[in-house]
C-alpha positions as CSV (number, residue, x, y, z in Angstrom):
1,M,3.7,11.4,6.8
2,V,6.9,10.5,8.6
3,V,6.8,10.5,12.4
4,D,10.0,9.8,14.3
5,K,10.9,9.8,18.0
6,D,14.0,12.0,17.3
7,F,12.0,14.8,15.5
8,V,11.3,16.6,18.8
9,I,10.0,20.1,18.7
10,S,9.7,20.6,22.5
11,E,8.1,19.3,25.7
12,V,4.6,20.7,25.6
13,D,3.9,23.1,28.4
14,P,0.4,22.1,29.7
15,R,-0.5,25.7,29.9
16,I,-0.9,25.7,26.1
17,Y,-4.4,24.4,26.9
18,G,-5.4,27.3,29.0
19,S,-8.6,29.4,28.8
20,F,-10.0,32.7,29.8
21,I,-12.9,34.1,31.9
22,E,-13.8,37.8,31.7
23,Q,-16.5,39.8,33.5
24,L,-18.3,39.9,30.2
25,G,-21.8,38.8,29.1
26,R,-22.8,35.6,30.9
27,A,-19.3,34.2,31.3
28,V,-19.4,34.8,35.1
29,Y,-23.0,35.7,36.0
30,G,-25.2,32.9,34.6
31,G,-22.1,31.0,33.5
32,I,-19.6,29.9,36.3
33,Y,-21.6,31.7,39.0
34,E,-25.4,31.4,39.5
35,P,-26.6,31.3,43.1
36,G,-29.9,29.5,43.3
37,H,-29.3,27.3,40.3
38,P,-30.3,23.7,41.0
39,T,-26.6,22.6,40.6
40,S,-25.0,25.5,42.5
41,D,-22.8,24.9,45.5
42,E,-22.6,26.9,48.7
43,N,-20.5,29.5,46.9
44,G,-22.9,30.0,44.1
45,F,-20.8,28.1,41.5
46,R,-22.6,25.9,39.0
47,K,-21.4,22.3,39.5
48,D,-22.5,21.3,36.0
49,V,-20.1,23.9,34.6
50,I,-17.3,22.8,37.0
51,N,-17.7,19.2,35.8
52,L,-17.4,20.1,32.2
53,V,-14.4,22.4,32.8
54,K,-12.8,19.6,34.8
55,Q,-13.3,17.3,31.8
56,L,-11.3,19.7,29.6
57,Q,-8.4,19.6,32.1
58,V,-7.8,23.4,31.8
59,P,-4.4,24.1,33.5
60,I,-4.6,27.9,33.6
61,I,-7.3,30.5,33.3
62,R,-6.8,34.2,32.5
63,Y,-8.8,36.7,34.5
64,P,-10.5,39.3,34.7
65,G,-9.9,40.5,31.2
66,G,-9.7,41.2,28.5
67,N,-10.9,44.7,27.7
68,M,-12.7,44.9,31.0
69,V,-9.5,45.0,33.0
70,S,-8.4,48.4,31.5
71,A,-10.9,50.3,33.7
72,Y,-11.3,47.9,36.5
73,N,-10.6,48.7,40.2
74,W,-9.8,45.4,41.7
75,E,-10.7,46.7,45.2
76,D,-14.4,46.8,44.1
77,G,-14.4,43.0,43.9
78,V,-13.1,42.0,47.4
79,G,-14.5,42.2,50.9
80,P,-18.2,41.8,52.0
81,K,-20.4,41.4,49.0
82,E,-23.1,43.7,50.4
83,D,-20.5,46.5,50.5
84,R,-19.3,46.1,46.9
85,P,-20.2,49.0,44.6
86,R,-22.0,48.7,41.2
87,R,-20.0,50.3,38.5
88,L,-20.5,51.3,34.9
89,E,-18.2,48.8,33.0
90,L,-17.0,50.9,30.0
91,A,-15.5,48.2,27.8
92,W,-18.7,46.3,27.2
93,R,-21.1,49.1,28.4
94,V,-22.8,47.1,31.1
95,T,-23.4,47.4,34.9
96,E,-20.9,45.4,36.9
97,T,-22.2,44.2,40.2
98,N,-18.8,43.0,41.5
99,Q,-20.4,40.0,43.2
100,V,-17.6,38.0,41.8
101,G,-14.0,39.3,42.2
102,T,-10.5,38.1,42.8
103,N,-11.1,35.8,45.8
104,E,-14.2,34.2,44.3
105,F,-12.3,33.5,41.0
106,I,-9.4,31.9,42.9
107,D,-11.9,29.7,44.8
108,W,-13.5,28.7,41.5
109,S,-10.1,28.1,39.8
110,K,-9.2,25.7,42.6
111,E,-12.5,23.9,42.2
112,V,-11.7,23.2,38.5
113,G,-8.1,22.4,39.1
114,A,-6.6,25.4,37.3
115,E,-4.0,28.0,38.1
116,A,-5.0,31.7,37.8
117,M,-3.4,34.0,35.3
118,M,-4.2,37.5,36.6
119,A,-4.2,40.7,34.6
120,V,-3.5,44.1,36.0
121,N,-5.1,47.4,34.9
122,L,-2.6,49.5,32.8
123,G,-5.3,51.5,31.2
124,T,-6.7,53.8,33.9
125,R,-4.3,52.7,36.6
126,G,-0.7,51.5,36.8
127,I,2.2,50.7,39.1
128,D,0.6,51.4,42.4
129,A,-2.6,49.4,41.9
130,A,-0.7,46.5,40.4
131,R,1.8,46.2,43.2
132,S,-1.1,46.5,45.8
133,L,-3.0,43.7,44.1
134,L,0.0,41.5,44.0
135,E,0.7,42.2,47.7
136,Y,-2.9,41.3,48.5
137,C,-2.7,38.1,46.5
138,N,0.8,36.8,47.2
139,H,2.3,38.3,50.3
140,P,2.1,36.1,53.4
141,G,1.1,38.7,55.9
142,G,2.1,41.6,58.2
143,T,1.3,44.4,55.7
144,Y,-1.8,46.4,54.9
145,W,-2.9,44.6,51.8
146,S,-1.9,41.1,52.9
147,E,-3.7,41.6,56.3
148,L,-6.8,42.9,54.4
149,R,-6.8,39.6,52.5
150,K,-6.8,37.8,55.8
151,Q,-9.7,39.9,57.1
152,H,-11.6,38.8,53.9
153,G,-11.2,35.2,55.0
154,Y,-8.1,34.1,53.1
155,E,-5.3,33.4,55.6
156,Q,-3.0,31.8,53.1
157,P,-1.7,33.8,50.1
158,H,-3.1,32.9,46.6
159,N,0.4,32.6,45.2
160,I,-0.6,33.6,41.6
161,K,2.5,33.1,39.5
162,T,1.5,34.4,36.0
163,W,0.6,38.1,35.5
164,C,-0.5,40.0,32.4
165,L,0.8,43.6,32.2
166,G,-2.5,45.0,30.9
167,N,-4.5,44.0,27.8
168,E,-4.5,45.0,24.1
169,M,-3.1,48.5,25.0
170,D,-2.6,49.3,21.3
171,G,-6.3,49.1,20.6
172,P,-8.4,52.3,20.0
173,W,-11.3,50.4,21.7
174,Q,-9.2,50.1,24.9
175,I,-9.8,52.4,27.8
176,G,-6.5,54.1,28.3
177,Q,-5.0,53.2,24.9
178,K,-1.2,53.8,24.8
179,T,1.4,54.3,22.2
180,A,4.1,51.6,22.0
181,Y,6.6,53.9,23.9
182,E,4.0,54.8,26.6
183,Y,3.0,51.2,27.2
184,G,6.6,49.9,27.1
185,R,7.8,52.4,29.7
186,L,4.7,51.8,32.0
187,A,4.9,48.0,31.6
188,A,8.6,47.9,32.4
189,E,8.2,50.1,35.5
190,T,5.2,48.1,36.7
191,G,7.0,44.8,36.1
192,K,10.0,46.1,38.0
193,A,7.8,47.1,41.0
194,M,5.9,43.8,41.0
195,R,9.1,41.8,41.0
196,Q,10.2,43.7,44.1
197,V,7.1,42.5,45.8
198,D,7.4,38.9,44.6
199,P,10.5,37.9,42.6
200,T,9.0,34.4,41.7
201,I,6.3,35.7,39.4
202,E,6.2,35.5,35.6
203,L,5.1,38.5,33.5
204,V,3.4,38.7,30.1
205,S,4.0,41.9,28.1
206,C,1.2,43.0,25.7
207,G,1.8,42.3,22.1
208,S,-0.3,43.6,19.3
209,S,-4.1,43.1,19.6
210,G,-3.9,41.1,16.3
211,S,-1.7,40.6,13.3
212,G,-3.9,43.0,11.3
213,M,-3.1,46.0,13.5
214,P,-1.4,48.8,11.5
215,T,1.4,49.0,14.0
216,F,2.2,45.3,13.9
217,P,5.0,44.2,14.4
218,E,6.5,47.6,15.2
219,W,4.5,47.6,18.4
220,E,6.3,44.4,19.5
221,A,9.7,45.8,18.6
222,T,9.2,49.1,20.4
223,T,7.6,47.7,23.6
224,L,10.1,44.9,23.9
225,E,12.9,47.5,23.9
226,H,11.6,48.4,27.4
227,T,10.1,45.1,28.7
228,Y,12.5,42.5,27.4
229,E,14.4,42.0,30.6
230,F,11.3,42.2,32.8
231,A,8.8,40.1,30.9
232,D,9.0,36.3,30.3
233,Y,6.3,36.3,27.6
234,I,4.8,38.5,25.0
235,S,1.1,38.1,24.2
236,L,-0.6,37.3,20.9
237,H,-4.4,37.6,20.2
238,Q,-6.2,36.3,17.1
239,Y,-9.8,35.5,16.1
240,Y,-11.1,34.2,12.8
241,G,-14.5,34.0,11.2
242,N,-16.1,32.8,7.9
243,R,-17.7,36.1,7.1
244,E,-17.7,35.5,3.3
245,N,-19.0,32.0,3.6
246,D,-16.0,30.5,1.9
247,T,-15.3,27.3,3.7
248,A,-12.1,26.3,1.8
249,N,-10.6,29.7,2.5
250,Y,-11.8,29.8,6.1
251,L,-10.2,26.4,6.9
252,A,-6.8,27.8,5.7
253,S,-6.9,30.5,8.4
254,S,-4.4,28.6,10.6
255,L,-1.7,29.5,8.0
256,D,-2.3,33.1,8.9
257,M,-2.0,32.1,12.6
258,E,1.3,30.4,11.8
259,N,2.7,33.4,10.0
260,F,1.7,35.6,13.0
261,I,3.7,33.3,15.3
262,H,6.7,33.3,13.0
263,T,6.7,37.2,12.8
264,V,6.5,37.6,16.5
265,I,9.3,35.1,17.1
266,A,11.5,36.9,14.6
267,T,10.8,40.3,16.2
268,C,11.6,38.9,19.7
269,D,14.8,37.4,18.4
270,Y,15.8,40.7,16.7
271,I,15.4,42.5,20.1
272,K,17.3,39.7,21.8
273,A,20.2,40.2,19.3
274,K,20.0,44.0,19.6
275,K,20.3,43.8,23.4
276,R,23.0,41.1,23.3
277,S,20.7,39.2,25.6
278,K,21.0,35.5,26.5
279,K,17.4,35.4,27.4
280,T,14.7,33.9,25.0
281,M,11.3,35.5,24.9
282,Y,8.5,33.1,24.9
283,L,5.0,33.6,23.6
284,S,1.6,33.6,25.4
285,F,-1.1,33.2,22.8
286,D,-3.6,34.2,25.5
287,E,-6.6,34.9,23.2
288,W,-7.5,32.7,20.3
289,N,-10.7,31.4,18.9
290,V,-13.5,31.8,16.3
291,W,-15.5,35.0,16.8
292,F,-17.9,36.5,14.3
293,H,-21.3,34.8,14.6
294,S,-22.6,37.1,17.4
295,N,-21.4,40.5,16.0
296,D,-24.8,41.7,14.6
297,Q,-26.7,40.6,17.6
298,D,-24.4,42.4,20.0
299,E,-25.0,45.7,18.3
300,K,-28.6,45.6,19.4
301,M,-27.8,45.2,23.1
302,E,-29.4,47.6,25.6
303,P,-26.5,49.5,27.4
304,W,-25.9,49.3,31.2
305,S,-27.9,46.1,31.7
306,I,-26.5,43.4,34.1
307,A,-24.9,40.3,32.5
308,P,-26.7,40.4,29.2
309,P,-26.0,37.8,26.6
310,Q,-22.9,39.0,24.7
311,L,-20.5,37.4,22.2
312,E,-22.6,34.2,22.3
313,D,-21.4,32.6,19.1
314,V,-23.1,29.4,18.2
315,Y,-20.4,27.4,16.6
316,T,-20.6,25.3,13.5
317,F,-18.9,22.1,12.5
318,E,-16.5,24.0,10.2
319,D,-15.6,26.1,13.3
320,A,-14.6,23.0,15.1
321,L,-12.3,22.0,12.2
322,L,-10.6,25.3,12.3
323,V,-10.2,25.1,16.1
324,G,-8.5,21.7,15.5
325,T,-6.0,23.3,13.0
326,M,-5.3,26.2,15.4
327,L,-4.5,23.7,18.2
328,N,-2.2,21.9,15.8
329,T,-0.5,25.2,15.0
330,L,0.1,25.9,18.7
331,L,1.6,22.4,19.2
332,K,3.9,22.8,16.2
333,H,5.3,25.9,17.8
334,S,5.4,24.6,21.4
335,D,9.1,25.4,21.5
336,R,8.2,29.1,21.8
337,V,4.4,29.1,22.6
338,K,4.3,28.1,26.2
339,I,0.9,29.5,27.3
340,A,-2.3,29.8,25.2
341,C,-5.8,30.6,26.2
342,M,-8.9,29.7,24.2
343,A,-11.1,32.8,24.6
344,Q,-13.3,32.2,26.4
345,L,-14.5,29.3,28.5
346,V,-18.3,29.6,29.2
347,N,-21.1,31.3,27.2
348,V,-18.9,34.0,25.7
349,I,-17.3,32.7,22.5
350,A,-17.0,29.5,24.4
351,P,-16.9,25.6,24.1
352,I,-19.4,25.4,27.0
353,M,-22.9,27.0,26.9
354,T,-25.5,27.3,29.7
355,E,-29.1,28.4,30.1
356,T,-29.5,30.8,33.0
357,G,-31.5,28.7,35.5
358,G,-31.4,25.7,33.1
359,G,-29.2,23.2,31.4
360,I,-25.8,23.0,29.8
361,W,-24.3,21.7,26.5
362,K,-21.1,21.3,24.6
363,Q,-20.5,23.4,21.5
364,T,-18.9,21.8,18.4
365,I,-15.5,23.3,19.3
366,F,-15.5,21.6,22.7
367,Y,-14.4,18.3,21.2
368,P,-11.1,19.1,19.5
369,Y,-10.2,21.2,22.5
370,Y,-11.1,18.4,24.9
371,Y,-9.2,15.6,23.1
372,T,-6.1,17.7,22.4
373,S,-6.0,19.0,26.0
374,V,-6.4,15.5,27.5
375,Y,-4.2,13.5,25.1
376,G,-1.8,16.2,23.9
377,R,0.6,16.1,26.8
378,G,4.2,15.0,26.3
379,K,6.7,15.9,23.6
380,A,5.5,17.5,20.4
381,L,7.1,15.9,17.3
382,N,7.6,17.5,14.0
383,P,5.7,15.4,11.3
384,I,7.2,15.4,7.9
385,I,4.1,15.8,5.6
386,K,3.7,15.3,1.9
387,S,0.2,16.3,1.0
388,P,-1.7,17.6,-2.0
389,K,-2.4,21.3,-1.7
390,Y,-5.0,23.9,-2.9
391,D,-5.3,27.6,-3.4
392,S,-8.0,29.8,-1.9
393,K,-9.0,33.4,-2.0
394,D,-6.4,34.5,0.6
395,F,-4.0,31.6,0.7
396,T,-1.8,29.5,-1.7
397,D,-0.4,26.0,-1.2
398,V,-2.7,25.1,1.5
399,P,-2.1,21.4,2.5
400,Y,-5.3,19.3,2.6
401,L,-3.6,17.4,5.5
402,D,-2.9,19.3,8.7
403,S,-1.4,17.5,11.6
404,S,0.4,17.7,15.0
405,V,1.9,14.7,16.9
406,I,2.5,14.0,20.5
407,Y,4.8,11.4,22.0
408,N,3.9,10.6,25.6
409,E,7.0,8.6,26.6
410,E,5.7,8.1,30.2
411,N,2.6,6.3,28.9
412,D,4.2,4.8,25.8
413,E,1.6,6.6,23.7
414,L,1.8,8.2,20.3
415,V,-1.1,10.6,19.5
416,I,-1.7,12.0,16.0
417,F,-4.1,14.9,15.6
418,V,-5.0,15.3,11.9
419,V,-7.5,17.4,9.9
420,N,-8.6,16.6,6.4
421,R,-9.4,20.0,4.9
422,H,-10.8,18.6,1.7
423,L,-14.5,19.5,1.2
424,E,-15.3,16.5,-1.0
425,N,-12.7,13.8,-0.9
426,T,-11.7,11.1,1.6
427,M,-8.0,11.0,2.2
428,E,-5.9,7.9,2.6
429,V,-2.8,8.6,4.7
430,D,0.3,6.5,5.2
431,V,2.4,7.3,8.2
432,D,5.9,5.9,8.7
433,I,6.2,5.1,12.4
434,R,9.1,2.6,12.2
435,S,10.8,4.2,15.3
436,F,7.7,3.3,17.3
437,E,8.1,-0.5,17.3
438,S,5.2,-2.6,18.7
439,Y,2.8,0.3,18.7
440,K,-0.8,-0.5,17.8
441,V,-3.9,1.7,17.3
442,M,-5.9,2.1,20.6
443,E,-8.6,4.3,19.2
444,H,-9.3,6.5,16.1
445,V,-11.7,9.3,17.1
446,V,-13.4,11.2,14.3
447,L,-15.4,14.4,14.2
448,E,-17.3,14.6,10.9
449,N,-20.5,15.9,9.5
450,E,-22.0,16.2,6.1
451,N,-23.2,19.8,6.9
452,A,-20.4,22.3,7.5
453,K,-22.9,24.6,9.2
454,A,-24.2,21.9,11.6
455,V,-24.5,23.2,15.2
456,N,-25.1,21.9,18.7
457,T,-28.0,23.2,20.9
458,I,-29.3,22.2,24.3
459,E,-32.0,20.2,22.5
460,K,-29.8,18.4,20.1
461,E,-26.0,17.9,19.6
462,Q,-25.6,17.4,15.8
463,V,-21.8,17.4,16.0
464,M,-20.3,14.7,18.2
465,P,-17.2,12.5,17.8
466,H,-17.4,8.8,17.1
467,K,-14.7,6.1,17.5
468,R,-15.3,4.2,14.2
469,G,-12.2,5.6,12.5
470,V,-10.4,3.3,10.2
471,S,-6.7,2.9,10.8
472,N,-4.2,0.1,11.5
473,V,-0.5,-0.6,11.8
474,D,1.4,-3.1,9.6
475,N,5.1,-3.5,9.5
476,G,6.0,0.0,10.8
477,K,3.4,1.8,8.7
478,L,0.2,3.3,10.0
479,S,-2.6,3.4,7.4
480,A,-5.6,5.7,8.0
481,I,-8.7,6.8,6.2
482,L,-9.7,10.4,6.9
483,P,-13.2,11.3,5.9
484,K,-13.7,14.5,4.0
485,M,-13.9,17.6,6.2
486,S,-12.9,15.8,9.3
487,W,-10.9,16.2,12.5
488,N,-9.2,13.0,13.8
489,M,-7.3,11.7,16.8
490,I,-5.4,8.5,16.3
491,R,-4.0,7.2,19.5
492,L,-1.4,4.4,19.5
493,K,0.1,2.5,22.4
494,K,3.1,0.2,22.8
495,Y,2.2,-3.4,23.5
496,A,4.6,-5.9,25.0
497,Q,5.9,-8.5,22.5
């Protein structure tokens, strides 16, 4: 590898380390919110969950969905809790008690030090509900909705700056599915009205629900014809899973993610050219993760129950490796990807798991997310990599070495995140860092395991990082040993001569 100070991709927007909480499964009830739990505070929020989320330093959290938002009446979740209605929640076929709503989520977000990224319902509702919710949240006072917020105990506006114009509106599973033309028109008019209420907000237009959608990327091109001048971002969603138990092929999935990003960028830039616009459309990869382990279990769920376990994937070591490469992919495209949300945060396809009434633990994917979020702040550099490659069932020329690099100029730190995809061989890596004179290795964190299927449970965490990584600097060259099937963070710091 060659790493140079001048090979700058972009300053990394911290929101690239965002996450997502939906009224789904035990993400809220039994996850972030559990009155009566031994650790719960006066608002019913679990402090053990708050502490782990704070460790992750999550800067922004998307809410309330997700599929749930497309039939959600936000008014059901504000005001006195005893007056809130129970509703049939159609997206996940459960009963929603509405004991947690907008204000509770804002309170919790502040507890964990995160901004809120609010989604509006463009499935069963539209312009009127969206502008009312925005007025309720952001207007200082003197109007119906802003005064209602004050009556509910929130004198000061929430000042939510980032808003999603619906969710996955191309999906046949979505309540109120739209054609690209229908969505584009509705999103544009909704965005126009919302900007009248608060011109300072940023808007995210719905992209395809995934790169495998039959209308991708035509959906992006058609919707952006309408939303390009109103929206600041277009969303991307993608999940992967090792359904065929082919680890080598699975670990190459981030190449598909990269191609997805390239295609969306090309489509955005085509519309920019077509419109003779000077504005650049940025990307919000606001759903990404591994999701497949829980699919069979979820089919057996009893409908209309309250907060049943749903989408509770138990992640393996190989899932953590893939998450590491997905984070690398986001950083390598940080010039256009400004927001990203690991979906989700607690219990539901999540890095953090809880027992209702009981303990808490870190899933395998917690660790690459944690280290990249905490130490991946600064300028993303473009590493020039020469690596042996392999072919798999779905991919050709897959580099065994996958890496992203961060230069934190303020702290005089160079951080290299690197995955060895090889299933059998250790890899010796030489990194030319001559432009980083007097930098020495502070720590080399390694996540490795002999068993690709190893998991963490509340009884035992089998997958945990160690700091016994082997790397050193000599005469402008960093030499590192990467164990087979491993995720690594090599952190270097400048020392005074």
